[in-house]
Backbone bond lengths (Angstrom), bond angles and torsions (degrees), N, CA, C in turn:
res aa  C-N    CA-C-N  psi(-1)  N-CA   C-N-CA  omega(-1)  CA-C   N-CA-C  phi
1 X - - - 1.500 - - 1.508 113.31 -
2 X 1.294 122.40 133.49 1.389 127.90 177.01 1.623 106.69 -93.41
3 X 1.323 113.51 100.69 1.467 117.20 -175.35 1.494 111.79 -63.59
4 X 1.402 124.55 -24.88 1.315 124.30 -175.52 1.528 109.88 -71.83
5 X 1.257 120.28 -13.44 1.524 125.49 175.22 1.528 115.79 -75.99
6 X 1.319 114.54 -23.90 1.532 119.47 -175.31 1.474 107.57 -65.39
7 X 1.312 111.45 136.72 1.597 119.18 -174.66 1.512 101.30 -109.03
8 X 1.301 118.79 110.42 1.504 125.38 173.47 1.497 109.18 -86.94
9 X 1.449 112.69 151.46 1.420 119.37 -178.36 1.492 111.01 -75.86
10 X 1.325 122.45 -173.14 1.462 119.98 -174.64 1.523 113.85 -70.73
11 X 1.386 115.60 -8.09 1.439 120.67 177.26 1.596 109.18 -99.39
12 X 1.325 113.03 3.06 1.532 115.92 179.69 1.501 111.40 78.03
13 X 1.395 120.63 20.25 1.386 124.19 169.42 1.493 118.95 -112.24
14 X 1.315 108.21 160.99 1.486 119.91 179.41 1.512 108.41 -133.99
15 X 1.277 119.27 133.20 1.536 118.23 -177.70 1.531 106.84 -76.09
16 X 1.341 112.82 145.05 1.509 121.06 -175.89 1.540 105.82 -130.27
17 X 1.356 117.63 107.37 1.390 131.29 172.04 1.441 106.51 -70.36
18 X 1.279 129.54 112.04 1.439 133.22 172.62 1.445 114.62 -89.33
19 X 1.398 125.93 119.52 1.344 129.96 -169.17 1.571 110.00 -126.11
20 X 1.305 113.84 131.05 1.565 112.88 171.15 1.513 109.63 -63.45
21 X 1.380 113.33 124.71 1.450 122.14 -173.58 1.672 105.68 -67.42
22 X 1.277 123.61 -24.30 1.384 126.27 -171.46 1.618 111.07 -100.57
23 X 1.305 116.40 -45.16 1.463 115.56 176.29 1.491 115.71 -92.56
24 X 1.318 119.53 -10.56 1.467 129.47 -172.51 1.590 112.33 61.68
25 X 1.378 114.64 17.53 1.435 115.78 177.30 1.504 111.19 -78.74
26 X 1.398 114.42 138.66 1.458 124.73 -177.51 1.515 104.55 -69.69
27 X 1.285 127.23 120.08 1.509 130.72 -173.32 1.552 106.70 -93.40
28 X 1.311 114.00 -50.77 1.511 114.82 -177.78 1.514 112.94 -167.97
29 X 1.253 120.67 165.62 1.397 124.90 171.71 1.434 112.48 -113.75
30 X 1.354 117.24 115.92 1.521 118.35 -178.47 1.555 108.91 -128.73
31 X 1.246 118.30 -173.95 1.421 121.25 -168.64 1.748 104.03 -127.33
32 X 1.236 118.06 143.08 1.469 129.29 174.71 1.410 108.27 -120.46
33 X 1.299 119.43 142.63 1.420 127.28 159.45 1.629 110.91 -107.18
34 X 1.192 116.00 176.43 1.453 120.30 -173.52 1.511 110.14 -53.95
35 X 1.335 112.04 -46.50 1.493 117.23 -176.18 1.494 113.86 -67.13
36 X 1.379 117.09 -43.53 1.391 119.81 178.29 1.527 117.04 -71.92
37 X 1.259 114.86 -27.49 1.509 113.51 167.28 1.473 115.48 -71.74
38 X 1.376 121.83 -34.22 1.424 121.29 173.52 1.498 110.75 -63.72
39 X 1.410 115.07 -41.31 1.479 119.73 179.64 1.620 110.72 -63.02
40 X 1.264 113.95 -40.82 1.469 120.76 -176.90 1.536 106.18 -59.00
41 X 1.340 120.22 -40.35 1.420 121.51 -175.76 1.525 103.09 -74.91
42 X 1.229 122.99 -49.49 1.407 125.95 -174.51 1.563 111.36 -58.42
43 X 1.285 117.81 -42.94 1.640 122.30 -179.75 1.411 106.82 -82.35
44 X 1.303 127.77 -26.76 1.477 126.70 -170.73 1.495 112.36 75.53
45 X 1.368 115.93 15.10 1.511 121.71 178.54 1.523 106.66 -143.95
46 X 1.436 110.19 149.32 1.433 117.00 -165.29 1.594 109.30 -66.26
47 X 1.322 116.06 138.61 1.417 127.46 173.64 1.480 109.38 -130.74
48 X 1.401 113.80 117.60 1.522 115.10 -172.87 1.484 109.42 -110.91
49 X 1.216 120.32 178.56 1.465 126.09 175.25 1.548 102.93 -117.19
50 X 1.395 114.76 119.02 1.400 122.53 -179.11 1.484 109.23 -79.60
51 X 1.283 117.91 116.38 1.586 119.82 176.88 1.603 114.02 -67.63
52 X 1.328 107.68 -36.71 1.550 114.36 -179.30 1.511 114.24 -67.07
53 X 1.413 115.65 -40.99 1.326 126.01 -176.72 1.511 118.38 -96.34
54 X 1.353 107.84 -11.27 1.510 118.85 -175.97 1.518 113.05 49.53
55 X 1.269 117.59 52.25 1.484 125.34 178.90 1.447 112.08 -152.16
56 X 1.344 114.81 160.93 1.463 121.93 176.88 1.645 106.12 -67.65
57 X 1.291 110.89 148.96 1.500 118.64 179.84 1.478 115.13 -142.19
58 X 1.387 111.48 105.34 1.525 117.03 -178.15 1.600 104.43 -81.33
59 X 1.379 109.30 111.86 1.576 111.30 177.88 1.494 116.74 -52.85
60 X 1.321 123.54 121.47 1.382 121.70 173.16 1.626 115.52 93.95
61 X 1.326 109.06 -2.84 1.495 112.41 -176.85 1.497 113.60 -56.10
62 X 1.404 116.86 -36.90 1.440 123.07 -176.48 1.502 110.88 -103.97
63 X 1.402 117.73 -33.58 1.467 119.74 -176.47 1.538 110.25 -85.42
64 X 1.424 117.80 -25.07 1.411 119.54 -165.67 1.498 117.73 84.40
65 X 1.361 115.34 -6.64 1.540 118.30 174.05 1.429 112.46 -83.29
66 X 1.386 114.72 65.01 1.474 122.49 -176.97 1.697 105.84 -74.50
67 X 1.328 112.97 167.88 1.407 121.81 177.09 1.522 108.00 -135.10
68 X 1.362 107.51 107.36 1.480 117.77 178.47 1.590 111.54 -77.81
69 X 1.281 113.83 120.15 1.506 120.75 -174.58 1.432 112.80 -77.09
70 X 1.364 118.02 127.68 1.439 126.64 176.60 1.539 108.85 -98.63
71 X 1.231 118.31 -40.88 1.544 125.77 -177.38 1.516 114.01 -160.77
72 X 1.289 114.97 148.91 1.424 118.61 170.18 1.432 113.77 -127.98
73 X 1.234 122.70 125.51 1.554 128.09 -175.66 1.501 105.87 -115.85
74 X 1.307 112.17 156.08 1.534 117.55 170.09 1.502 105.04 -126.78
75 X 1.423 114.10 159.70 1.454 120.89 -172.00 1.501 109.92 -84.15
76 X 1.289 120.88 179.40 1.405 125.96 -175.07 1.583 111.95 -71.90
77 X 1.315 115.32 -14.43 1.526 119.22 171.44 1.492 115.50 -93.93
78 X 1.305 115.26 -5.78 1.491 127.29 -177.21 1.451 110.01 59.00
79 X 1.550 122.26 32.27 1.261 118.26 -177.58 1.525 110.39 -126.80
80 X 1.323 120.51 24.21 1.390 127.42 176.64 1.591 111.14 -158.36
81 X 1.287 113.99 148.43 1.487 115.56 -174.06 1.632 104.88 -124.07
82 X 1.354 113.13 148.56 1.433 125.03 165.71 1.345 111.51 -117.41
83 X 1.445 120.55 119.08 1.403 126.22 -168.08 1.595 103.82 -112.55
84 X 1.190 115.73 107.55 1.519 123.21 171.53 1.516 114.58 -78.05
85 X 1.327 115.49 117.44 1.465 117.88 -174.44 1.588 116.10 -128.82
86 X 1.268 116.51 163.10 1.493 119.08 166.96 1.600 102.10 -110.26
87 X 1.292 116.42 111.48 1.499 113.63 -175.04 1.673 111.02 -86.97
88 X 1.211 105.85 146.91 1.587 109.61 -179.46 1.593 110.62 -93.16
89 X 1.209 116.40 3.44 1.446 122.83 177.88 1.560 110.57 -178.92
90 X 1.400 117.88 -166.51 1.483 122.19 -178.34 1.548 105.17 -62.81
91 X 1.402 111.56 148.37 1.379 120.90 176.66 1.611 109.63 -86.66
92 X 1.288 117.83 -27.45 1.488 118.65 -167.71 1.635 107.03 -98.22
93 X 1.278 111.51 151.03 1.524 110.51 -177.81 1.488 115.33 -79.57
94 X 1.376 114.76 0.03 1.421 123.54 173.45 1.606 111.28 -81.90
95 X 1.332 116.37 -14.95 1.458 121.94 -176.28 1.506 113.33 104.45
96 X 1.318 115.66 -11.91 1.455 120.22 176.04 1.512 113.31 -68.69
97 X 1.335 112.24 149.82 1.477 114.98 175.86 1.460 113.63 -59.38
98 X 1.290 120.21 -41.71 1.442 122.33 -178.79 1.527 105.65 -124.36
99 X 1.400 113.14 154.02 1.477 117.01 173.48 1.489 110.93 -76.55
100 X 1.360 123.54 -16.98 1.230 132.37 171.32 1.575 120.60 -88.58
101 X 1.421 107.80 67.83 1.506 109.67 -171.42 1.608 118.48 -114.40
102 X 1.343 111.02 2.07 1.416 118.80 177.64 1.516 105.39 -99.64
103 X 1.403 115.42 134.56 1.508 123.04 -178.70 1.530 106.47 -106.15
104 X 1.281 112.55 134.39 1.522 116.23 171.98 1.473 115.12 -113.29
105 X 1.413 113.98 -6.93 1.513 122.09 172.65 1.539 106.92 -162.70
106 X 1.332 110.92 138.26 1.452 117.71 173.04 1.556 110.21 -146.20
107 X 1.241 112.47 133.80 1.396 129.10 175.29 1.575 109.95 -94.32
108 X 1.245 117.09 80.43 1.466 118.43 -166.44 1.564 114.97 -58.90
109 X 1.221 118.78 -33.63 1.463 119.77 -176.03 1.551 108.91 -75.01
110 X 1.489 112.46 -34.09 1.453 116.72 176.93 1.491 111.68 -65.45
111 X 1.295 111.52 -44.69 1.494 118.44 -175.04 1.566 110.34 -63.07
112 X 1.355 113.34 -45.97 1.451 119.78 -177.22 1.605 110.13 -61.29
113 X 1.321 116.09 -35.99 1.478 116.94 178.62 1.559 111.62 -74.97
114 X 1.224 116.62 -15.45 1.446 121.51 177.57 1.556 113.79 -85.56
115 X 1.370 111.44 -31.38 1.451 115.25 179.78 1.531 115.16 -68.64
116 X 1.380 112.60 140.43 1.408 118.94 179.27 1.513 112.49 -126.44
117 X 1.243 111.74 170.63 1.575 111.11 -178.13 1.495 109.80 -72.59
118 X 1.228 123.25 -25.76 1.427 129.06 173.45 1.539 111.96 -61.89
119 X 1.336 110.99 -46.49 1.461 115.83 172.39 1.391 115.46 -56.97
120 X 1.243 116.86 -48.31 1.494 119.56 170.72 1.537 117.40 -48.29
121 X 1.378 108.42 -45.87 1.493 112.04 -176.49 1.580 109.32 -66.47
122 X 1.357 111.81 -29.64 1.512 114.57 -179.04 1.470 103.16 -71.22
123 X 1.307 119.20 -45.33 1.502 116.12 179.19 1.488 114.48 -58.92
124 X 1.299 122.37 -33.30 1.369 132.27 176.32 1.579 107.33 -58.62
125 X 1.345 109.80 -52.09 1.546 116.21 -178.62 1.429 112.01 -59.69
126 X 1.359 115.78 -45.08 1.512 123.20 174.09 1.550 114.63 -54.89
127 X 1.353 114.25 -45.14 1.462 117.12 178.53 1.499 112.77 -68.33
128 X 1.199 121.03 -39.39 1.539 126.84 173.90 1.615 109.92 -59.56
129 X 1.344 110.73 -44.64 1.593 116.84 -178.94 1.539 105.45 -67.59
130 X 1.387 121.66 -34.86 1.449 119.68 174.91 1.488 111.96 -64.58
131 X 1.375 117.76 -49.03 1.425 120.49 179.79 1.602 109.56 -57.19
132 X 1.214 117.09 -36.13 1.538 120.29 -177.05 1.490 103.60 -71.02
133 X 1.306 121.95 -41.03 1.488 120.98 -177.23 1.544 111.80 -71.05
134 X 1.381 114.39 -34.70 1.503 115.86 -167.07 1.612 104.99 -103.07
135 X 1.165 117.96 -24.92 1.406 124.19 -172.65 1.630 117.01 41.20
136 X 1.281 114.65 65.85 1.379 122.86 -167.48 1.575 108.65 -75.75
137 X 1.326 116.40 131.33 1.509 119.93 -177.10 1.502 112.48 -62.66
138 X 1.426 112.25 133.92 1.405 123.56 177.13 1.558 117.98 89.81
139 X 1.433 110.27 3.86 1.531 121.25 -179.17 1.618 102.92 -85.66
140 X 1.256 113.32 134.56 1.553 121.11 170.59 1.502 109.96 -58.56
141 X 1.330 113.31 -43.48 1.468 117.86 -178.02 1.567 106.34 -63.28
142 X 1.278 119.69 -45.72 1.490 118.24 179.19 1.530 108.08 -57.37
143 X 1.281 122.05 -45.87 1.409 128.98 179.51 1.584 106.82 -48.39
144 X 1.264 113.28 -52.54 1.529 116.49 -170.83 1.603 105.99 -66.53
145 X 1.329 118.27 -41.58 1.372 118.60 178.45 1.593 115.92 -60.93
146 X 1.481 109.73 -42.56 1.288 118.15 178.69 1.614 116.02 -59.35
147 X 1.334 109.90 -38.77 1.550 119.44 174.77 1.548 113.63 -64.85
148 X 1.320 114.04 -36.57 1.402 117.24 179.91 1.515 117.73 103.69
149 X 1.295 115.32 -177.27 1.489 119.66 -173.91 1.551 115.82 -65.76
150 X 1.281 116.12 -33.40 1.497 117.88 174.79 1.442 116.45 -63.43
151 X 1.326 115.94 -40.58 1.576 115.63 173.93 1.360 109.73 -70.69
152 X 1.275 124.45 -30.98 1.570 126.85 -175.42 1.603 101.88 -70.13
153 X 1.293 116.97 -50.93 1.484 122.52 -178.53 1.447 107.13 -57.62
154 X 1.303 123.17 -43.74 1.480 120.40 -178.63 1.499 115.65 -65.42
155 X 1.382 113.27 -31.75 1.425 114.11 178.59 1.437 110.51 -77.07
156 X 1.357 121.20 -26.91 1.436 125.16 175.37 1.574 111.19 -65.19
157 X 1.341 109.45 -43.45 1.501 116.46 171.43 1.400 118.64 -56.91
158 X 1.389 110.88 -47.22 1.569 119.63 -177.46 1.561 108.21 -62.44
159 X 1.285 113.82 -48.83 1.524 116.23 -177.86 1.379 113.23 -70.93
160 X 1.381 125.15 -23.36 1.454 125.25 173.51 1.480 107.73 -68.75
161 X 1.331 117.93 -46.11 1.469 124.96 177.95 1.484 116.00 -58.42
162 X 1.354 112.71 -36.04 1.528 118.37 176.16 1.493 110.08 -76.85
163 X 1.226 120.28 -28.26 1.567 120.05 173.31 1.480 107.10 -69.07
164 X 1.307 121.42 -34.16 1.550 122.58 -179.55 1.486 104.56 -65.02
165 X 1.407 115.39 -58.20 1.502 119.21 179.29 1.471 116.65 -45.41
166 X 1.450 115.69 -47.85 1.458 119.91 -176.24 1.548 108.56 -64.52
167 X 1.359 115.66 -38.35 1.499 116.88 -176.70 1.481 107.46 -70.20
168 X 1.369 123.83 -38.39 1.423 126.36 178.98 1.546 112.84 -63.57
169 X 1.347 117.85 -35.00 1.347 126.72 172.79 1.566 114.91 -73.90
170 X 1.290 114.79 -14.91 1.525 117.29 -179.57 1.560 112.06 67.71
171 X 1.361 112.18 28.66 1.557 118.99 -173.50 1.502 104.58 -100.29
172 X 1.375 119.41 97.95 1.418 129.78 -179.82 1.433 112.12 -56.59
173 X 1.338 115.12 -49.59 1.557 118.11 176.71 1.476 119.39 -60.14
174 X 1.368 108.59 -42.40 1.474 113.70 175.77 1.490 111.65 -72.92
175 X 1.333 122.05 -35.18 1.434 119.26 177.29 1.541 109.17 -65.73
176 X 1.334 122.72 -41.29 1.413 121.98 177.60 1.502 112.27 -54.13
177 X 1.355 121.35 -48.52 1.362 127.25 179.87 1.390 113.76 -61.24
178 X 1.372 119.55 -49.77 1.386 125.79 -177.11 1.629 111.21 -64.58
179 X 1.337 114.65 -37.51 1.368 120.05 -176.95 1.605 107.04 -67.09
180 X 1.326 115.17 -41.99 1.441 123.01 176.32 1.580 110.84 -56.20
181 X 1.392 111.82 -49.53 1.508 113.89 172.98 1.413 115.74 -58.15
182 X 1.353 115.86 -42.75 1.514 114.61 175.55 1.472 112.81 -60.41
183 X 1.410 125.47 -47.42 1.371 126.51 -179.87 1.494 110.63 -56.37
184 X 1.343 120.02 -42.27 1.409 118.21 -177.46 1.423 113.47 -66.61
185 X 1.419 116.93 -46.02 1.426 116.70 174.98 1.594 117.82 -64.65
186 X 1.227 113.45 -25.67 1.456 118.54 178.63 1.627 102.46 -71.58
187 X 1.303 121.57 -44.51 1.413 122.92 179.23 1.512 107.80 -63.30
188 X 1.243 129.19 -36.70 1.402 128.03 172.96 1.492 111.56 -60.93
189 X 1.301 119.20 -43.14 1.441 125.70 178.79 1.593 105.47 -58.54
190 X 1.361 116.52 -54.00 1.430 116.75 -179.21 1.490 115.10 -54.17
191 X 1.298 116.12 -36.56 1.445 119.40 174.54 1.470 116.49 -64.68
192 X 1.383 112.80 -39.54 1.451 121.19 -176.39 1.561 108.95 -69.08
193 X 1.340 112.45 -29.60 1.519 118.12 174.19 1.452 115.74 -89.89
194 X 1.338 113.65 -3.68 1.545 120.91 178.10 1.617 106.92 62.29
195 X 1.281 111.40 41.64 1.513 116.23 -178.81 1.661 99.38 -110.18
196 X 1.404 120.48 121.23 1.369 117.92 173.89 1.511 116.56 -72.47
197 X 1.318 118.29 146.16 1.452 116.34 173.84 1.437 115.05 -53.02
198 X 1.241 121.54 -32.73 1.467 127.03 -179.03 1.501 107.64 -55.21
199 X 1.273 122.01 -36.36 1.466 124.37 -179.37 1.532 109.84 -64.54
200 X 1.234 116.50 -36.48 1.544 117.54 172.93 1.412 112.75 -70.49
201 X 1.334 117.87 -35.77 1.628 116.99 179.58 1.499 103.88 -74.57
202 X 1.417 121.79 -30.70 1.431 113.29 172.79 1.428 119.39 -60.45
203 X 1.327 115.15 -39.72 1.505 117.65 -179.62 1.472 107.75 -64.27
204 X 1.288 118.47 -40.72 1.449 123.21 -175.52 1.649 111.34 -61.32
205 X 1.329 109.05 -44.90 1.612 116.25 -179.14 1.527 105.24 -72.13
206 X 1.303 125.85 -31.63 1.456 128.18 174.91 1.560 110.19 -66.19
207 X 1.218 119.06 -33.67 1.475 125.29 -173.20 1.537 114.68 -79.92
208 X 1.344 117.42 -19.07 1.470 118.02 -170.63 1.452 108.56 -129.80
209 X 1.330 110.44 163.72 1.441 119.15 174.53 1.618 107.47 -138.87
210 X 1.219 117.87 176.04 1.444 119.63 176.29 1.471 116.97 -51.21
211 X 1.395 115.17 -26.94 1.502 115.49 -177.67 1.511 112.05 -104.90
212 X 1.381 117.89 -9.64 1.396 119.41 -168.10 1.530 109.71 -120.73
213 X 1.329 116.38 140.49 1.503 122.09 174.72 1.603 105.55 -79.42
214 X 1.341 115.91 156.45 1.422 121.22 174.84 1.469 110.50 -55.28
215 X 1.327 112.06 136.10 1.510 114.73 -175.11 1.572 112.72 -91.90
216 X 1.367 111.43 141.18 1.368 115.54 178.82 1.614 116.52 -77.87
217 X 1.230 120.54 139.98 1.447 120.68 176.47 1.438 112.21 -100.50
218 X 1.350 119.35 136.48 1.496 123.64 177.93 1.541 108.72 -70.32
C-alpha cells in the first residue's frame, strides 16, 4: 500500500470498514488518521482515531478484544479503507460480534441460499472465541477453558473414540451426533491453542488439487 495516495477528509480522517477476514462479516466502521494508519501497520492490529475523544485508540488495548490485521485495502478514490482482521473478541462495545447487529430488512430465502456449512463453522468459531473472551458463568465452553488444555484434550479423545464406536456399529444417527461433538471440542481446542480454523482449511487446500484427494500424513 502506498500511504501517500490515501485521501483524508478536511479533519484528516479516512473511514475504515473493519471486516472479519474469515467470515467476511462487517464488524464496525471506524476512522483512522495518518498516524493511526501507520501505527496499525506497525503493530499489526487496528488503531483508530476516536472522534468523540479526539485521541488515538488501540482497539482491545484494555478489553483484550484486539483485531489482528490480515490485509488493508483502499478504494478506487483512495478515500476509504477496508481492513480485514481476525478478531480476538467482540468488535462492538455492547458485546456483540459486530456493531451492525440490528436488521431493518431481510430476504430470508436469499439469505438461506447464500449460507453454507463453512459459514456456519465460521460462526461456531466466532461464538467459541466470544465465550473464551467473556467467560460467561454457566457456559460449558467456559467450563472447558477454565479446566484447561488437558481437559479439552481428554474430551477430544473421548469424542473421537465415540465416533469410532458409532461407525463400527453402523449407527448413522449416533455417528452424526458424536461427529458433531468431536467437531465442537476440536474447535474449542483450536481456540485454546490460538490457531484459527482458516489455518486448517489452508492446509487442506494446499494438499489437494482437482485430481488428487487430500493426502494423509504419517
